N, C-alpha and C positions, 0 to 999 in steps of 0.2 A: 708709709704707704699712702698714696693719694687716691681719691675717688676715681673710678674708672673713666669718668667723663673727662676728656682732656680739656674741654672748654664747656663751661656751664652758661647757657643763655637764658636769662630771665625774660627776654623778649624773643620774638621770632628769630630763628637762625638767619645769618646773613645770606643774601643772594639766593633765597629759596626759589623753587620753581614758580614761575609766573610773577615774580616780584616786580612791581612797577617802580618808576623813579621816585614817586611819592612814598611808596613803602620803604624804600631804602633810606630816604631822608628822615622819615618817621623813626625808623630803627636807630639811626645814628644820633638823632636828637634825644630820643628817650634814654639811650644809654648814657649820653652826656649829662642828662638831668639826673638820672638815678645815681650816678657815681660821682657827682659833684664837679664835673668838668665845666658845667655852666652854673655860676653862682645863683643863689636864690634871688638876688637883686638884679640879675642880668635881664635886660630887655632884649627881646627877640624881634629884630627888624626884618621885614620881608626881603627887602632888596639886599641887605647885608648877607643874609643866609643864602640867597640865590647866587650872589657873587662867591661866597665861600664854597658852595657845592658845585659851582659852575653849571647851573641849570637855569631854566626859565622860572618866572614867578609862579606859574600854575602848580607844579608839584610841591613847591615849598608851601604855598597857601593851603593845599590839600592836607599836607602833613601837619601844619599848625592847627588847622581846623579839627583834625582828628585828635590831636593832643589836648586841645581845649575841651572837646566833647568828653574826653576821658578824665578830665579834671587835673591834668598835669600842669597846664598853663592857663592863663586868663587874659582876655583882651583888655587893653588899656586905651581909652579914647585918644585917638590921634597919636598914639605912641607905640603902636604895634602890640606885641604880646609880652607878658612877663611870666616867669616861672611862678606857679601858684604857691603861696604859703598857707596851707590849710589851717583853719581855726582849731583850737584844742577840742572843741565839741565835735567837729567832723572827724578828727583822728580818733577820738574816743568811740564814736559811733561805728567807725570802720573796725575798731578793735573788738567791739562787742560782737559784730558779725563774725569776725575771724575766730574769736573764742568759741562761739557756738558751733561753727563748722569744724574746728579742730577737736573739740570735745566729742562731737558726733563721730568724726573719723577715728578718734582714739578708741571709742567703744567698739566700732566695727573692726579695727585692727586687733584688738584683744581677742575677738572671736576668731580671727585668722590664725593668731598664735595658738590659741586653745585647740584648734583643729590640727595643730602640728605643721602648719604651712608658713610659719613665720621666720624660719631660719634665715632666708635670704634678706628679709626686712631687717632683722637684728644685725646681721653682718654689715649691711649697707649703712645703717645708722652709725655703727661703731667705726666704720671706715671714714665716714664724713667727719665724725667727732675727732678721730685721730688726726685728720688734717687740720682741724680747728685747734688742736692742742699743740701745734707747732707755731707759736706766735712770732718767732723770729722770721718765719717764711711767709707770714701773712701780710698782704696789703689790705687797705681798707676795702677795695673792690672785692678782693678774694674772700674776705671775711663775710661781706654781705651775700655773695654768691653761695658760699658754703652753708651759712646759717639758713638762708632761704631754702636751699636744697634739703637740709635736714628736715625742716617742717613739711616741705612739699612731699618728701619721701614718706613721711608718716601718714599724711593725708591720702596719698595714692595707694598706700597699703590697705586702705579701707575697701578697695575694690569697687568703689562707687565713682565712676568716671565723671558724672555730672557734678558731684560734690567737689572732686578734685579740680574741675574746670572753674567752678565758681570761686573756690578758694584761691586759685592762681590769680584770678581777676582782682580779688580783694587784696592779695599780697602785693600785686603790682601797684595798686593805688596807695597802699601804705608806704611802699618804697618811694613812690613819688612824693609822699609827705616827708620823707627822710632826706630831702635835698641837703647834701653835705652833713648828714647826721653824724655827730660824734667824731668829727675828723681829728679832734685833739684828745678825745678821751675814750675811744672805743676799746683800746687795749686794756684799759683799767677795768672794763666790764667782763673780760674774758673769764676770770676765775669764777664769778657767779654764774655766768652762762654755762661753763663747763659742768658745774655742780647740778644745775637745773636740767641740762641735757642728760646727764648721767641718771638722774632720778626718773626721767621719762623712759630711758632704755631699761632701767632696772624694773620698773613697773610692767613694762611689756614682757620682759623675760620672765617675771614672776606671775604673769597673767592676772595682774591685780588691777581691775578696772577702776576701783575707788582711788588707789594710789596714783594711777595714771591721770585721772581727772584732776586730782590735787596738784600734781606736778605741772600739768599744763596751765592750770589757773595761776599758780605761783609764778611760773616763768613768764607768761604773757602779761601778768600784772606788773611785774618788775619792768618788763620791756616798755609797757605803756607809760609808766612813770618817767622813764628815761626819754621816751619820745616826746612827751608833753613838755619836759624841760627844754629839749632841743628846739622844738617848734617855737616856744616862747622866745628863746634867744634869737632864732631866725627872724621872727617878727620885728624884734628890736633892730636887727641889722638892716632889714628892708626899709624900715621907717627912717633910719639914719641916712640910707642911700637916697631916699626920696627928698630929704631936706637939702641934699648937696647938689 
């Protein structure tokens, strides 16, 4: 069984009402960045992108400026833009914020389950995990989408819309930090991810706030360790590209 969403968008849905040309270019670029279609060492040249999307320079410039303001890319003097490779410190700081938000959301979600209103949440998490448990059918992009959806679902179950909105913004920044994250090794992490997600679901089912907090801390701690290793490897790749 697959999650009911036929398509999971981590960014704004395509061709939404009132979408401008710049919005469309922003969306296409950010998806290319998040899912590794644009390498970390790739430079983004204004004219090249305008030619690629068959538009004028103005909407491309607006999209790039938005991406730069959100931290996904950075300007390079006289060389356009380059996909940003965040420092380990920046990634760790984002993770600290994410951890605090997810722990808070988990505590609120336990209250929802305790009131007897958590049946839909638990079914949804199990449905998402079932899709993650079919590694033969997973692509790297689909894995990122489903894993992000698992955590976003938990946070949204808190019932706090502001918390969920802030969390989504942090999650997007972290995904930006994961440019081409684990392309060669993400499948090897599925077993540990499965066990950690199961611990989260079990804690929710058992209405055990302490166990849920422990499960979230362990899961995000392991993920942070992997992210920092990947970011370090990316930094080496970008440095090598700059030397050539």
